[in-house]
C-alpha positions as CSV (number, residue, x, y, z in Angstrom):
1,M,-0.1,-0.1,0.0
2,Y,2.9,2.3,1.0
3,K,4.5,1.7,-2.3
4,L,1.3,2.4,-4.2
5,I,1.0,5.8,-2.4
6,I,4.6,6.6,-3.5
7,V,4.0,5.6,-7.0
8,F,1.0,7.6,-7.3
9,A,2.6,10.7,-5.7
10,I,5.4,10.4,-8.3
11,L,2.8,10.0,-11.2
12,V,0.9,13.2,-10.0
13,A,4.2,15.2,-9.6
14,G,5.1,14.1,-13.2
15,I,1.8,15.1,-14.5
16,G,2.1,18.4,-13.0
17,A,5.5,18.9,-14.1
18,A,4.7,18.2,-17.8
19,Y,1.7,20.4,-17.6
20,F,3.9,23.1,-16.5
21,I,6.4,22.6,-19.3
22,M,3.6,22.4,-21.9
23,T,2.1,25.6,-20.5
24,E,5.3,27.4,-20.7
25,E,6.0,26.3,-24.1
26,K,2.6,27.6,-25.3
27,K,3.6,31.1,-24.1
28,E,4.9,33.2,-27.1
29,K,8.4,34.4,-26.4
30,L,8.2,37.9,-27.9
31,P,11.1,39.0,-30.1
32,V,13.4,42.1,-29.1
33,L,13.0,44.3,-32.1
34,N,16.0,46.6,-33.2
35,P,16.1,49.0,-35.9
36,N,17.6,46.7,-38.7
37,D,14.5,44.4,-37.9
38,L,12.2,46.9,-39.4
39,N,11.4,48.6,-42.6
40,P,14.3,51.1,-43.1
41,E,12.0,53.9,-44.3
42,V,10.4,54.1,-40.5
43,V,13.8,54.3,-39.0
44,D,15.9,57.6,-38.9
45,E,19.2,57.3,-40.7
46,S,21.2,57.9,-37.5
47,V,20.1,54.5,-36.0
48,R,19.1,52.4,-39.1
49,N,22.1,49.9,-38.8
50,I,21.5,49.1,-35.0
51,G,21.0,45.3,-34.8
52,Y,21.3,44.8,-31.1
53,G,20.8,46.9,-27.9
54,H,18.5,49.4,-29.1
55,S,16.2,51.0,-26.2
56,I,14.0,53.9,-25.9
57,G,15.9,57.3,-25.5
58,E,15.5,60.1,-23.1
59,F,12.6,62.4,-23.2
60,S,10.9,65.2,-21.1
61,M,7.2,65.9,-21.8
62,T,4.3,67.5,-20.2
63,N,1.2,65.5,-19.2
64,Q,-2.5,66.3,-19.1
65,D,-1.9,67.5,-15.4
66,G,0.9,69.8,-16.3
67,E,3.4,67.5,-14.8
68,T,6.8,66.7,-16.4
69,V,7.3,63.2,-17.4
70,T,10.5,61.6,-18.5
71,L,11.9,58.3,-19.4
72,D,12.2,57.6,-15.6
73,E,8.4,57.2,-15.6
74,V,8.8,53.9,-17.4
75,K,12.1,52.5,-16.5
76,G,11.6,49.1,-15.1
77,K,8.0,48.9,-16.0
78,I,6.1,47.6,-19.0
79,H,4.7,50.3,-21.3
80,V,2.6,51.0,-24.4
81,A,3.1,54.1,-26.7
82,E,1.0,55.6,-29.2
83,Y,1.0,58.7,-31.5
84,F,-2.2,60.7,-32.0
85,F,-3.9,64.1,-31.9
86,T,-7.0,65.2,-30.0
87,H,-9.0,66.6,-33.0
88,C,-8.4,63.6,-35.2
89,G,-11.5,62.2,-36.6
90,S,-10.5,59.1,-38.4
91,I,-8.3,56.5,-36.6
92,C,-7.5,58.3,-33.3
93,P,-11.0,57.8,-31.8
94,I,-10.9,54.2,-32.6
95,M,-7.3,53.8,-31.3
96,N,-7.9,55.5,-27.9
97,K,-11.3,53.6,-27.5
98,Q,-9.0,50.5,-27.7
99,M,-6.5,52.0,-25.3
100,Q,-9.3,52.5,-22.7
101,R,-9.6,48.6,-22.8
102,V,-5.9,48.4,-21.9
103,H,-6.2,51.2,-19.3
104,R,-9.1,49.4,-17.7
105,K,-7.3,46.1,-17.5
106,F,-4.0,47.4,-16.1
107,K,-4.9,50.7,-14.3
108,S,-4.4,49.1,-10.8
109,N,-1.0,47.7,-11.8
110,D,1.9,50.1,-10.9
111,D,4.2,48.1,-13.5
112,V,2.2,49.3,-16.6
113,K,2.2,52.7,-18.1
114,I,0.6,54.1,-21.3
115,L,2.2,57.0,-23.0
116,S,0.0,58.8,-25.7
117,F,2.2,61.4,-27.3
118,T,0.4,64.1,-29.5
119,V,1.5,64.8,-33.0
120,D,0.0,68.3,-33.0
121,P,1.4,70.1,-29.9
122,Q,0.5,73.5,-31.4
123,N,-3.1,72.6,-30.9
124,D,-2.8,69.9,-28.3
125,T,-2.1,72.1,-25.2
126,V,-2.1,70.9,-21.6
127,Q,-5.7,72.1,-21.1
128,R,-6.6,70.2,-24.4
129,M,-5.1,67.1,-23.3
130,K,-6.9,67.2,-20.0
131,W,-10.0,67.5,-21.7
132,Y,-9.3,64.4,-23.8
133,A,-8.0,62.5,-20.9
134,N,-11.2,63.1,-18.9
135,K,-13.1,62.1,-22.1
136,H,-11.5,58.7,-22.3
137,N,-11.8,58.1,-18.5
138,A,-8.1,58.1,-17.7
139,S,-7.7,57.9,-14.1
140,G,-4.7,57.4,-11.9
141,D,-1.2,58.0,-13.0
142,N,-0.6,55.2,-15.5
143,W,-2.0,56.8,-18.7
144,H,-0.2,60.0,-19.7
145,F,-1.4,62.1,-22.4
146,L,1.9,64.0,-23.6
147,T,2.6,67.2,-25.4
148,G,5.8,69.2,-25.7
149,D,8.2,70.5,-28.5
150,K,7.4,69.3,-31.9
151,E,10.9,68.5,-32.9
152,D,11.4,66.5,-29.7
153,L,8.1,64.6,-30.2
154,Y,8.9,63.6,-33.7
155,Q,12.5,62.9,-33.1
156,L,11.5,60.4,-30.3
157,A,9.1,58.9,-32.9
158,R,11.7,58.4,-35.5
159,T,14.9,57.3,-33.2
160,S,13.1,55.4,-30.5
161,Y,9.7,54.1,-31.2
162,F,9.8,54.0,-35.1
163,T,6.2,54.9,-35.6
164,L,6.8,56.8,-38.8
165,K,5.0,55.4,-41.9
166,P,7.0,54.9,-45.0
167,A,4.9,57.4,-47.0
168,E,5.4,59.9,-44.3
169,A,9.3,59.6,-44.4
170,R,9.2,60.6,-47.9
171,N,7.9,64.0,-46.8
172,L,10.6,65.0,-44.5
173,G,12.0,67.7,-46.8
174,D,8.7,69.4,-46.8
175,A,7.9,71.0,-43.2
176,G,4.3,71.5,-44.1
177,S,3.7,67.9,-44.5
178,D,5.9,66.5,-41.8
179,F,3.2,64.9,-39.9
180,I,3.1,61.4,-38.1
181,H,-0.3,59.7,-38.3
182,T,0.0,56.0,-37.4
183,N,-2.2,53.3,-36.1
184,N,0.6,51.5,-34.3
185,F,0.6,50.7,-30.6
186,V,4.2,50.0,-29.4
187,L,5.0,47.7,-26.6
188,V,8.0,48.1,-24.6
189,D,9.4,46.0,-21.8
190,R,11.0,46.8,-18.5
191,E,14.4,47.2,-20.2
192,L,12.9,49.8,-22.5
193,R,13.3,47.4,-25.6
194,I,10.7,47.2,-28.2
195,R,8.6,43.8,-28.0
196,G,5.9,44.3,-30.4
197,Y,3.7,46.6,-32.9
198,Y,0.0,46.2,-32.9
199,D,-2.8,47.6,-35.1
200,G,-4.6,49.9,-32.4
201,T,-7.6,50.0,-34.4
202,K,-8.4,46.2,-34.3
203,D,-10.0,44.5,-31.4
204,A,-8.2,41.3,-31.9
205,E,-4.7,43.0,-32.1
206,V,-5.2,44.9,-28.9
207,T,-6.5,41.7,-27.1
208,K,-3.2,40.0,-28.3
209,M,-1.2,42.8,-26.9
210,M,-2.8,42.6,-23.7
211,R,-1.9,38.9,-23.5
212,D,1.8,39.7,-24.4
213,M,1.6,42.5,-21.8
214,E,0.8,39.9,-19.1
215,N,3.6,37.4,-20.4
216,L,6.1,40.3,-20.2
217,L,5.0,41.0,-16.6
218,E,6.0,37.6,-15.7
219,E,9.3,37.6,-17.4
């Protein structure tokens, strides 16, 4: 009888171990994306040949509460970045409705931040961003609507997050048409490395991103 109990215990332990291994294998290991993994047209020439070690660069912006937000806000945390503008009538409302889903799911988790950078700082003042944040029920301190100097905002998009579309890259010589309008959400890990791009207008893509965020939190 005693031997049967031991055999049963070993069998149960083995099944548990096998289940754990299979579960871990099912989790998708997200790639670490560097500039040379991407379409060269979305990457600034100054960083285009980097194949290892890329991370989000320093920045200093102002959020909807008039507070200065820097890279320190997301160091050691998971964050999602997007570029939008408050008077956009096409993709931005869809994107930020989707981002509300992300906010609701993770707003009580201090290890998750959302950074929504404006592409139109001339019109997106702190007051305007506050109105927009309230409109999207952004509560707590994990969803920042950020404005600042246009050159700084666009430089960050081109040398850190790589959210510029190829068609927009061709307009760089024309200051009047220098405008970023992308539907991408960018997922960044605790070490400030890009781990994925997701279409922020599609429910299934954002659902996948949230699963990937949960996996990153466990890494």
